[in-house]
SETI-444748 format. One record per residue: x, z, y of N, C-alpha, C in turn; residue number from 1. Coordinates in nm, 3 decimals. Atoms other than C-alpha are relative to their C-alpha. Layout:
BEGIN
       nc1       nc3       nc2      cac1      cac3      cac2       cc1       cc3       cc2     i
         X         Z         Y         X         Z         Y         X         Z         Y   NUM
...
This chain:
BEGIN
       nc1       nc3       nc2      cac1      cac3      cac2       cc1       cc3       cc2     i
     0.015    -0.172    -0.039    -4.838    -0.239    -0.251     0.067     0.042    -0.120     1
    -0.065    -0.102     0.073    -4.664     0.024    -0.410    -0.095     0.069    -0.061     2
     0.108    -0.130     0.007    -4.869     0.297    -0.623     0.011     0.088     0.051     3
     0.029    -0.123    -0.097    -4.783     0.540    -0.374    -0.072    -0.059     0.104     4
     0.106     0.071    -0.131    -4.969     0.300    -0.081    -0.093     0.009    -0.097     5
     0.112     0.029     0.039    -5.226     0.224    -0.335    -0.067     0.137     0.000     6
     0.026    -0.138    -0.001    -5.277     0.617    -0.412    -0.032     0.025     0.121     7
     0.033    -0.058    -0.136    -5.264     0.692    -0.034    -0.144    -0.068     0.055     8
     0.154     0.049    -0.073    -5.557     0.463     0.062    -0.102     0.058    -0.070     9
     0.134    -0.034     0.074    -5.781     0.589    -0.216    -0.027     0.150     0.054    10
     0.007    -0.121    -0.053    -5.702     0.934    -0.086    -0.048     0.008     0.134    11
     0.105     0.006    -0.121    -5.791     0.863     0.242    -0.148    -0.042     0.008    12
     0.139     0.049     0.035    -6.082     0.713     0.149    -0.082     0.110    -0.070    13
     0.022    -0.132     0.091    -6.187     1.021    -0.070     0.007     0.105     0.099    14
     0.018    -0.078    -0.110    -6.100     1.252     0.203    -0.098    -0.056     0.124    15
     0.134     0.047    -0.083    -6.353     1.061     0.438    -0.111     0.063    -0.059    16
     0.112    -0.006     0.075    -6.621     1.066     0.199    -0.027     0.186    -0.040    17
     0.039    -0.151     0.062    -6.576     1.456     0.108     0.047     0.061     0.115    18
    -0.014    -0.082    -0.088    -6.498     1.592     0.455     0.133     0.067     0.022    19
    -0.122    -0.068     0.035    -6.144     1.698     0.398     0.105    -0.078     0.041    20
    -0.119     0.030    -0.001    -5.786     1.642     0.423     0.076    -0.076    -0.129    21
    -0.026     0.101     0.120    -5.604     1.374     0.183     0.073     0.106    -0.092    22
    -0.053    -0.089     0.069    -5.378     1.678     0.091    -0.076     0.119    -0.061    23
     0.101    -0.099     0.058    -5.638     1.893    -0.015    -0.060    -0.021    -0.172    24
    -0.005     0.041     0.140    -5.666     1.671    -0.335     0.119     0.101    -0.073    25
    -0.089    -0.011     0.072    -5.340     1.812    -0.453     0.000     0.163     0.042    26
     0.000    -0.105    -0.007    -5.412     2.183    -0.359     0.026     0.082    -0.077    27
     0.001    -0.072     0.122    -5.371     2.477    -0.604    -0.093     0.058     0.012    28
     0.113    -0.035    -0.012    -5.683     2.605    -0.502    -0.097    -0.108     0.023    29
     0.080     0.116    -0.010    -6.031     2.446    -0.526    -0.028     0.017     0.161    30
     0.022    -0.025    -0.113    -6.147     2.331    -0.183    -0.186    -0.019     0.019    31
     0.152     0.032    -0.001    -6.536     2.339    -0.055    -0.006    -0.035     0.179    32
     0.006     0.041    -0.149    -6.619     2.162     0.285    -0.148     0.007     0.012    33
     0.157     0.026    -0.014    -6.976     2.168     0.423    -0.007    -0.190     0.043    34
    -0.028     0.116    -0.028    -7.069     1.802     0.469    -0.065     0.010     0.180    35
    -0.011     0.006    -0.091    -7.061     1.651     0.808    -0.009    -0.159     0.029    36
    -0.019     0.118    -0.043    -7.060     1.318     0.982     0.145    -0.059    -0.059    37
    -0.139     0.059     0.032    -6.812     1.066     0.836    -0.015    -0.158     0.114    38
    -0.058     0.123    -0.096    -6.636     0.779     0.991    -0.088    -0.113    -0.070    39
     0.024     0.141     0.091    -6.673     0.504     0.731    -0.070     0.052    -0.159    40
     0.021    -0.022     0.113    -6.865     0.577     0.406    -0.033    -0.122    -0.088    41
     0.003     0.118     0.090    -6.840     0.356     0.090    -0.166    -0.047    -0.017    42
     0.144     0.063     0.022    -7.167     0.091     0.029    -0.055     0.065    -0.102    43
     0.124    -0.040     0.095    -7.248     0.241    -0.274    -0.027     0.165     0.055    44
     0.040    -0.176    -0.035    -7.269     0.613    -0.114    -0.110     0.014     0.062    45
     0.101    -0.026    -0.089    -7.588     0.678    -0.033    -0.082     0.062     0.029    46
     0.073    -0.157    -0.071    -7.722     0.965     0.170    -0.126    -0.021    -0.002    47
    -0.089    -0.094     0.012    -7.828     1.188     0.134     0.096     0.051    -0.109    48
    -0.073    -0.045     0.125    -7.547     1.338    -0.093    -0.016     0.179     0.046    49
     0.014    -0.160     0.006    -7.653     1.738    -0.152     0.178     0.048    -0.024    50
    -0.154    -0.088     0.047    -7.320     1.786    -0.314     0.088    -0.126    -0.091    51
    -0.106     0.088     0.107    -7.002     1.568    -0.479     0.108     0.092    -0.025    52
    -0.103    -0.006     0.052    -6.745     1.648    -0.653     0.122    -0.041    -0.038    53
    -0.092     0.104     0.034    -6.412     1.513    -0.686     0.107     0.053    -0.028    54
    -0.107    -0.032     0.064    -6.103     1.570    -0.860     0.117    -0.112    -0.027    55
    -0.168     0.049     0.051    -5.745     1.412    -0.909     0.055     0.047    -0.066    56
    -0.031    -0.113     0.084    -5.682     1.650    -1.149     0.107     0.111     0.006    57
    -0.037    -0.129    -0.074    -5.526     1.896    -0.940    -0.105     0.132    -0.010    58
     0.133    -0.123    -0.079    -5.866     2.132    -0.796    -0.072    -0.122    -0.040    59
     0.109     0.044    -0.050    -6.196     2.029    -0.721    -0.029    -0.011     0.121    60
     0.090     0.018    -0.154    -6.334     1.915    -0.377    -0.101     0.002    -0.017    61
     0.176    -0.007    -0.011    -6.671     1.986    -0.335    -0.030    -0.019     0.141    62
     0.080    -0.001    -0.100    -6.843     1.852    -0.041    -0.159     0.022     0.023    63
     0.168    -0.031     0.002    -7.192     1.994     0.002    -0.071     0.062     0.144    64
     0.071    -0.057    -0.135    -7.499     2.106     0.252     0.068     0.125    -0.003    65
    -0.015    -0.106    -0.094    -7.424     2.389     0.454    -0.040     0.105    -0.132    66
     0.022    -0.148     0.097    -7.612     2.657     0.251     0.072    -0.004    -0.179    67
    -0.068     0.003     0.167    -7.433     2.558    -0.083     0.170     0.031     0.000    68
    -0.133    -0.020     0.029    -7.081     2.623     0.047     0.053     0.116    -0.059    69
     0.001    -0.114     0.023    -7.101     2.999    -0.014    -0.003    -0.010    -0.201    70
    -0.004     0.008     0.151    -7.249     2.966    -0.391     0.102    -0.132    -0.059    71
    -0.052     0.120     0.068    -7.058     2.672    -0.509     0.170     0.022     0.042    72
    -0.099    -0.111    -0.015    -6.749     2.889    -0.381     0.027     0.063    -0.067    73
    -0.034    -0.122     0.086    -6.787     3.167    -0.612    -0.065    -0.055    -0.115    74
     0.014     0.098     0.156    -6.946     2.906    -0.916     0.184    -0.021    -0.027    75
    -0.108     0.037     0.026    -6.588     2.744    -0.875     0.103     0.066    -0.019    76
    -0.090    -0.107     0.060    -6.415     3.075    -0.870     0.003     0.042    -0.156    77
     0.036    -0.051     0.148    -6.555     3.159    -1.234     0.080    -0.090    -0.099    78
     0.005     0.108     0.098    -6.412     2.822    -1.394     0.166     0.054     0.001    79
    -0.144    -0.033     0.042    -6.099     2.897    -1.600     0.094    -0.131    -0.023    80
    -0.076     0.168    -0.067    -5.988     2.475    -1.551    -0.092    -0.047     0.079    81
     0.058     0.099    -0.114    -6.037     2.229    -1.334    -0.117    -0.059    -0.073    82
     0.055     0.078     0.009    -6.215     2.015    -1.564    -0.153     0.028    -0.061    83
     0.112    -0.079     0.035    -6.467     2.286    -1.658    -0.117    -0.049     0.089    84
     0.119     0.043    -0.081    -6.679     2.188    -1.350    -0.064    -0.134    -0.017    85
     0.106     0.150     0.010    -6.748     1.813    -1.491    -0.034    -0.002    -0.127    86
     0.042     0.000     0.143    -6.812     1.934    -1.845    -0.157     0.056     0.021    87
     0.134     0.018    -0.023    -7.202     1.946    -1.927    -0.070     0.173     0.043    88
     0.017    -0.151    -0.011    -7.211     2.352    -1.980    -0.011     0.061     0.164    89
    -0.010    -0.052    -0.146    -7.097     2.398    -1.563    -0.141    -0.046     0.022    90
     0.097     0.120    -0.061    -7.326     2.096    -1.481    -0.137     0.080     0.024    91
     0.113    -0.079     0.011    -7.628     2.309    -1.612     0.002     0.104     0.083    92
    -0.026    -0.117    -0.122    -7.482     2.609    -1.345    -0.031    -0.046     0.102    93
    -0.017     0.067    -0.130    -7.432     2.365    -1.079    -0.166    -0.035     0.039    94
     0.114     0.030    -0.060    -7.803     2.245    -1.095    -0.124     0.089     0.029    95
     0.068    -0.136    -0.030    -7.920     2.572    -1.116     0.026     0.055     0.158    96
    -0.048    -0.047    -0.146    -7.748     2.618    -0.750    -0.075    -0.111     0.061    97
     0.058     0.118    -0.066    -7.891     2.268    -0.674    -0.153     0.004     0.020    98
     0.188     0.008     0.021    -8.271     2.370    -0.752    -0.042     0.040     0.144    99
     0.074    -0.019    -0.127    -8.336     2.571    -0.437    -0.014    -0.122     0.104   100
     0.028     0.121    -0.108    -8.287     2.212    -0.232    -0.065    -0.088    -0.076   101
     0.080     0.085     0.069    -8.475     2.054    -0.470     0.084    -0.134    -0.079   102
    -0.101     0.103    -0.027    -8.151     1.820    -0.556     0.011     0.053    -0.193   103
    -0.086    -0.052     0.091    -7.966     1.812    -0.896     0.103    -0.163    -0.004   104
    -0.101     0.088     0.065    -7.653     1.601    -1.078    -0.055    -0.145    -0.038   105
     0.039     0.126     0.035    -7.725     1.231    -1.064     0.118    -0.096    -0.051   106
    -0.127     0.094     0.058    -7.388     1.057    -1.126     0.118     0.069    -0.047   107
    -0.118    -0.045     0.075    -7.088     1.117    -1.342     0.095    -0.128    -0.004   108
    -0.069     0.108    -0.027    -6.818     0.872    -1.279     0.137     0.011    -0.004   109
    -0.174     0.006     0.016    -6.431     0.775    -1.368    -0.009    -0.068     0.063   110
    -0.077     0.127    -0.072    -6.207     0.562    -1.133     0.107    -0.014     0.003   111
    -0.127     0.024     0.064    -5.949     0.397    -1.190     0.083    -0.089     0.117   112
    -0.049     0.087    -0.091    -5.653     0.224    -0.956     0.095    -0.092    -0.077   113
    -0.140     0.079     0.073    -5.405    -0.032    -1.057     0.099     0.064    -0.013   114
    -0.138     0.013    -0.015    -5.069     0.034    -1.178     0.086    -0.104     0.008   115
    -0.072     0.144    -0.046    -4.858    -0.234    -1.008     0.064    -0.020    -0.164   116
    -0.083     0.078     0.120    -4.621    -0.277    -1.316    -0.087    -0.062    -0.130   117
     0.120     0.040     0.137    -4.917    -0.269    -1.575    -0.059    -0.052     0.050   118
     0.110     0.118    -0.056    -5.118    -0.488    -1.380     0.093    -0.129    -0.037   119
    -0.125     0.140     0.018    -4.805    -0.769    -1.401    -0.037     0.020    -0.154   120
    -0.009     0.015     0.161    -4.746    -0.664    -1.788    -0.132    -0.047    -0.074   121
     0.126     0.023     0.059    -5.138    -0.701    -1.840    -0.041    -0.155     0.017   122
     0.090     0.180    -0.006    -5.177    -1.073    -1.731     0.014    -0.062    -0.114   123
     0.013     0.040     0.136    -5.298    -1.256    -2.010    -0.057    -0.161     0.036   124
     0.042     0.141     0.025    -5.418    -1.616    -2.091    -0.154     0.036    -0.056   125
     0.148    -0.038     0.037    -5.825    -1.644    -2.101     0.012    -0.129    -0.099   126
     0.071     0.145     0.112    -5.985    -1.897    -2.421    -0.063    -0.103     0.074   127
     0.098     0.117    -0.054    -6.176    -2.062    -2.135     0.069     0.004     0.149   128
    -0.041     0.025    -0.143    -6.087    -2.167    -1.780    -0.062     0.073     0.091   129
     0.006    -0.078    -0.091    -6.080    -1.972    -1.497    -0.009    -0.040     0.149   130
    -0.015     0.027    -0.135    -6.199    -2.007    -1.158    -0.039     0.069     0.101   131
     0.011    -0.121    -0.100    -6.183    -1.839    -0.858    -0.101    -0.032     0.100   132
     0.166    -0.024    -0.086    -6.528    -1.777    -0.664    -0.002     0.040     0.107   133
     0.024    -0.043    -0.128    -6.660    -1.731    -0.302    -0.113     0.056    -0.029   134
     0.127    -0.035    -0.047    -6.957    -1.613    -0.141    -0.094    -0.119    -0.020   135
     0.090     0.094     0.001    -7.091    -1.932    -0.136    -0.027    -0.041    -0.157   136
     0.040     0.021     0.150    -7.068    -1.987    -0.530    -0.083     0.081    -0.071   137
     0.104    -0.123     0.049    -7.282    -1.676    -0.570    -0.111    -0.033    -0.006   138
     0.134    -0.004    -0.065    -7.604    -1.800    -0.438    -0.131     0.016    -0.124   139
     0.081     0.007     0.168    -7.795    -1.892    -0.805     0.070     0.127    -0.090   140
    -0.039    -0.062     0.096    -7.593    -1.619    -0.996    -0.065     0.141     0.017   141
     0.087    -0.160    -0.010    -7.825    -1.287    -0.879    -0.084    -0.007    -0.075   142
     0.096    -0.013     0.103    -7.955    -1.260    -1.223     0.056     0.098    -0.102   143
    -0.089    -0.121     0.080    -7.915    -0.999    -1.479     0.146     0.001    -0.061   144
    -0.108     0.008     0.057    -7.680    -1.128    -1.671     0.127     0.019     0.071   145
    -0.149    -0.022    -0.066    -7.411    -1.094    -1.385    -0.007     0.101     0.101   146
     0.034    -0.154    -0.065    -7.566    -0.761    -1.275     0.112     0.106     0.036   147
    -0.157    -0.111    -0.020    -7.238    -0.566    -1.294     0.094    -0.060     0.099   148
    -0.110     0.052    -0.079    -7.029    -0.836    -1.111    -0.046    -0.030     0.131   149
     0.070     0.025    -0.139    -7.270    -0.896    -0.839    -0.094     0.096     0.022   150
     0.082    -0.110    -0.023    -7.478    -0.657    -0.635    -0.124    -0.093     0.073   151
     0.090     0.040    -0.107    -7.850    -0.818    -0.527    -0.032     0.065     0.116   152
     0.017    -0.116    -0.088    -7.869    -0.480    -0.341     0.059    -0.044     0.148   153
    -0.124     0.015    -0.053    -7.587    -0.576    -0.114     0.103    -0.114     0.008   154
    -0.060     0.120     0.067    -7.498    -0.936    -0.182     0.068    -0.090     0.145   155
    -0.110     0.031    -0.121    -7.329    -0.960     0.189     0.136     0.054    -0.048   156
    -0.154    -0.062     0.040    -7.047    -0.744     0.013     0.055    -0.064    -0.098   157
    -0.042     0.052     0.110    -6.967    -0.962    -0.269     0.087    -0.114     0.056   158
    -0.073     0.132    -0.069    -6.677    -1.155    -0.137     0.091    -0.044    -0.065   159
    -0.111     0.038     0.070    -6.436    -1.243    -0.433    -0.073    -0.018    -0.148   160
     0.017     0.000     0.075    -6.493    -1.360    -0.750     0.066    -0.116    -0.112   161
    -0.106     0.077     0.067    -6.330    -1.518    -1.081    -0.117    -0.001    -0.126   162
     0.088     0.074     0.114    -6.553    -1.708    -1.347     0.046    -0.045    -0.094   163
    -0.005     0.037     0.127    -6.498    -1.796    -1.701    -0.055    -0.146    -0.041   164
     0.129     0.072     0.012    -6.661    -2.146    -1.766     0.084    -0.074    -0.139   165
     0.004     0.073     0.101    -6.716    -2.284    -2.112    -0.036    -0.136     0.046   166
     0.055     0.126    -0.039    -6.696    -2.640    -2.004    -0.079     0.001     0.153   167
     0.122    -0.059    -0.125    -6.970    -2.597    -1.715    -0.062     0.095     0.007   168
     0.079    -0.085     0.012    -7.123    -2.307    -1.821     0.095     0.140     0.002   169
    -0.055    -0.134    -0.028    -7.032    -1.942    -1.694    -0.026     0.083    -0.108   170
     0.013    -0.110     0.072    -6.951    -1.721    -1.943     0.057     0.120    -0.011   171
    -0.042    -0.112    -0.005    -6.767    -1.448    -1.819    -0.008     0.024     0.196   172
     0.006     0.002    -0.142    -6.780    -1.319    -1.425     0.035     0.120     0.025   173
    -0.024    -0.107    -0.061    -6.577    -1.054    -1.223    -0.003    -0.008     0.122   174
     0.022     0.025    -0.104    -6.668    -0.985    -0.903     0.045     0.132     0.075   175
    -0.052    -0.083    -0.129    -6.516    -0.790    -0.586    -0.121     0.029     0.077   176
     0.113    -0.010    -0.114    -6.783    -0.612    -0.349     0.142     0.068     0.108   177
    -0.124    -0.071    -0.122    -6.590    -0.490    -0.019    -0.069     0.138     0.026   178
     0.021    -0.152     0.017    -6.703    -0.102    -0.085     0.036     0.047     0.130   179
    -0.074    -0.043    -0.122    -6.496     0.005     0.180     0.115    -0.113     0.072   180
    -0.070     0.066    -0.102    -6.231    -0.108     0.463     0.094    -0.062    -0.061   181
    -0.140     0.038     0.060    -5.919    -0.131     0.249    -0.023    -0.009    -0.159   182
     0.005    -0.018     0.142    -6.081    -0.101    -0.106    -0.116    -0.060    -0.058   183
     0.096     0.098     0.087    -6.269    -0.375    -0.324    -0.058     0.077    -0.131   184
     0.016    -0.077     0.137    -6.456    -0.229    -0.624    -0.068    -0.139    -0.100   185
    -0.002     0.114     0.088    -6.457    -0.477    -0.925    -0.116     0.060    -0.097   186
     0.118    -0.005     0.125    -6.750    -0.535    -1.174     0.012    -0.106    -0.078   187
    -0.040     0.148     0.095    -6.731    -0.760    -1.494    -0.104     0.037    -0.103   188
     0.101     0.013     0.089    -6.997    -0.900    -1.709     0.081    -0.119    -0.071   189
    -0.014     0.107     0.048    -6.952    -1.145    -1.977    -0.086    -0.012    -0.132   190
     0.075     0.008     0.073    -7.207    -1.282    -2.205    -0.010     0.020    -0.114   191
    -0.011    -0.043     0.161    -7.304    -1.123    -2.558     0.090    -0.113    -0.071   192
    -0.057     0.102     0.152    -7.189    -1.439    -2.770     0.163    -0.044     0.038   193
    -0.150     0.029    -0.041    -6.838    -1.474    -2.571     0.071     0.148    -0.002   194
    -0.100    -0.114    -0.001    -6.723    -1.115    -2.603     0.067     0.038    -0.094   195
    -0.109    -0.039     0.025    -6.472    -0.965    -2.755     0.125    -0.082    -0.033   196
    -0.080     0.115     0.031    -6.238    -1.282    -2.726     0.113     0.061     0.127   197
    -0.099    -0.019    -0.117    -6.018    -1.103    -2.408    -0.069    -0.038     0.126   198
     0.036     0.064    -0.127    -6.243    -1.260    -2.153     0.013     0.075     0.126   199
    -0.010    -0.135    -0.121    -6.312    -0.933    -1.954     0.144     0.041     0.078   200
    -0.118     0.002    -0.013    -5.965    -0.861    -1.969     0.074    -0.038     0.119   201
    -0.075     0.124    -0.065    -5.826    -1.167    -1.808    -0.079    -0.001     0.112   202
     0.063    -0.010    -0.142    -6.094    -1.180    -1.558     0.053     0.119     0.078   203
    -0.027    -0.100    -0.055    -6.070    -0.821    -1.457     0.172     0.016     0.066   204
    -0.136     0.049    -0.022    -5.675    -0.881    -1.445    -0.015    -0.060     0.123   205
    -0.036     0.096    -0.071    -5.661    -1.206    -1.267    -0.097     0.058     0.147   206
     0.081     0.000    -0.106    -5.940    -1.087    -1.007     0.090     0.135     0.101   207
    -0.061    -0.107    -0.100    -5.744    -0.746    -0.889     0.137    -0.084     0.060   208
    -0.120     0.084    -0.075    -5.429    -0.977    -0.846    -0.038    -0.066     0.143   209
     0.049     0.055    -0.140    -5.610    -1.200    -0.594    -0.064     0.133     0.082   210
     0.045    -0.070    -0.107    -5.762    -0.886    -0.445     0.095     0.053     0.057   211
    -0.079    -0.023    -0.032    -5.425    -0.777    -0.397     0.093    -0.092     0.130   212
    -0.053     0.114    -0.040    -5.313    -1.132    -0.248    -0.074    -0.009     0.156   213
     0.067    -0.016    -0.140    -5.583    -1.055     0.023     0.027     0.134     0.094   214
    -0.093    -0.124    -0.031    -5.412    -0.716     0.108    -0.127     0.119    -0.026   215
     0.108    -0.112     0.027    -5.704    -0.518    -0.029     0.051     0.082    -0.133   216
    -0.018    -0.061     0.107    -5.684    -0.265    -0.288    -0.087     0.020    -0.108   217
     0.133     0.048     0.091    -5.909    -0.330    -0.597    -0.022     0.178    -0.068   218
     0.003    -0.116     0.094    -6.047    -0.038    -0.800    -0.132    -0.015    -0.045   219
     0.116     0.025     0.093    -6.309     0.003    -1.064    -0.030     0.157    -0.098   220
     0.073    -0.153     0.008    -6.553     0.252    -1.173    -0.076    -0.039    -0.112   221
     0.084     0.036     0.149    -6.690     0.329    -1.540    -0.057     0.096    -0.009   222
     0.093    -0.148     0.084    -6.954     0.611    -1.635     0.080     0.042    -0.102   223
    -0.080    -0.058     0.148    -6.794     0.831    -1.880    -0.067    -0.049    -0.128   224
     0.033     0.075     0.142    -6.981     0.680    -2.174     0.006    -0.123    -0.043   225
    -0.036     0.123     0.012    -6.917     0.341    -2.120     0.128    -0.058    -0.051   226
    -0.151    -0.005     0.044    -6.618     0.342    -2.356     0.031    -0.143    -0.017   227
    -0.036     0.136    -0.002    -6.635    -0.034    -2.356     0.067    -0.048     0.125   228
    -0.023    -0.021    -0.196    -6.589    -0.010    -1.933     0.153     0.039    -0.040   229
    -0.096    -0.091     0.012    -6.313     0.215    -1.996     0.092    -0.055    -0.067   230
    -0.095     0.071     0.110    -6.124     0.024    -2.237     0.045    -0.125     0.083   231
    -0.039     0.098    -0.071    -6.106    -0.272    -2.014     0.082     0.005     0.113   232
    -0.107    -0.064    -0.116    -5.976    -0.104    -1.723     0.151    -0.011    -0.085   233
    -0.122    -0.016     0.038    -5.690    -0.007    -1.928     0.041    -0.089    -0.040   234
    -0.069     0.108     0.043    -5.641    -0.299    -2.109     0.052    -0.134     0.135   235
    -0.040     0.094    -0.087    -5.631    -0.469    -1.759     0.130     0.022     0.099   236
    -0.101    -0.070    -0.091    -5.347    -0.269    -1.581    -0.023     0.086     0.108   237
     0.076    -0.069    -0.094    -5.597    -0.029    -1.418     0.046     0.185    -0.082   238
    -0.018    -0.138     0.048    -5.527     0.401    -1.510    -0.102     0.059     0.076   239
     0.111    -0.122    -0.067    -5.764     0.719    -1.434     0.056    -0.003     0.115   240
    -0.036    -0.018    -0.082    -5.727     0.805    -1.104    -0.061     0.104     0.035   241
     0.096    -0.102    -0.033    -6.048     1.034    -1.011    -0.107    -0.001    -0.068   242
     0.095    -0.048     0.072    -6.349     1.170    -1.146    -0.118     0.062     0.093   243
     0.118    -0.062    -0.124    -6.670     1.239    -0.912    -0.142     0.034    -0.089   244
     0.160    -0.026     0.017    -7.006     1.412    -0.979    -0.111     0.024     0.121   245
     0.066    -0.017    -0.138    -7.269     1.338    -0.717    -0.144     0.053    -0.036   246
     0.093    -0.008    -0.032    -7.593     1.525    -0.655    -0.059    -0.032     0.089   247
     0.133     0.046    -0.123    -7.905     1.406    -0.453    -0.112     0.088    -0.027   248
     0.127    -0.073     0.001    -8.236     1.517    -0.389    -0.063    -0.070    -0.119   249
     0.079     0.026     0.149    -8.471     1.494    -0.724    -0.079    -0.111     0.012   250
     0.169     0.090    -0.060    -8.750     1.291    -0.529     0.095    -0.141     0.028   251
């Protein structure tokens, strides 16, 4: 795939999530859409979502409950810059708008897409043997040590893995979850005693390339405060693509 094709696939999925058109993410104006039925939501997208803000850098696209369309449109109109909507002072203002619906901001995340040239350039050797794994290999791995690479809440979606082995001991694991029809999300774990040896970057890069071979787009998500995870994404050949803030019911 080319970088353009990768971005188009991501935009199509984001547009589905936000009840908008792919081109809305590059509008010169902010876009607010009322939430409606979606065709297929990502597996990690738990409903109900009261409000979701997404930016690919040009503007803010908000998808929210009908009664929030007017107040969120007005709020976005007061901002001086796109990124202001995702900064703490404005998120406090957003929480005030959400309060009548007994909701508040829950998640802040940054999403990364692979850069084809950077991904190839970032290919590196691992100090330990890497093995490609499948669902049958995951049965005994749903334990805390591998909770980022695999998800015990949705084990049926864990479709691909690459493990690093010190002898027969698994010391690092990258996993892919089939969260969207065309996009698989990468998660990574390395045992504490084996960190800072380049294992995470080697595994992340390898599983991304394995994902491409299966005609899927790998993507990577990190909390904004997870500096170590962001560094791994960049070292593995990924680049920032979009940011997202999600509000859900307080209950």
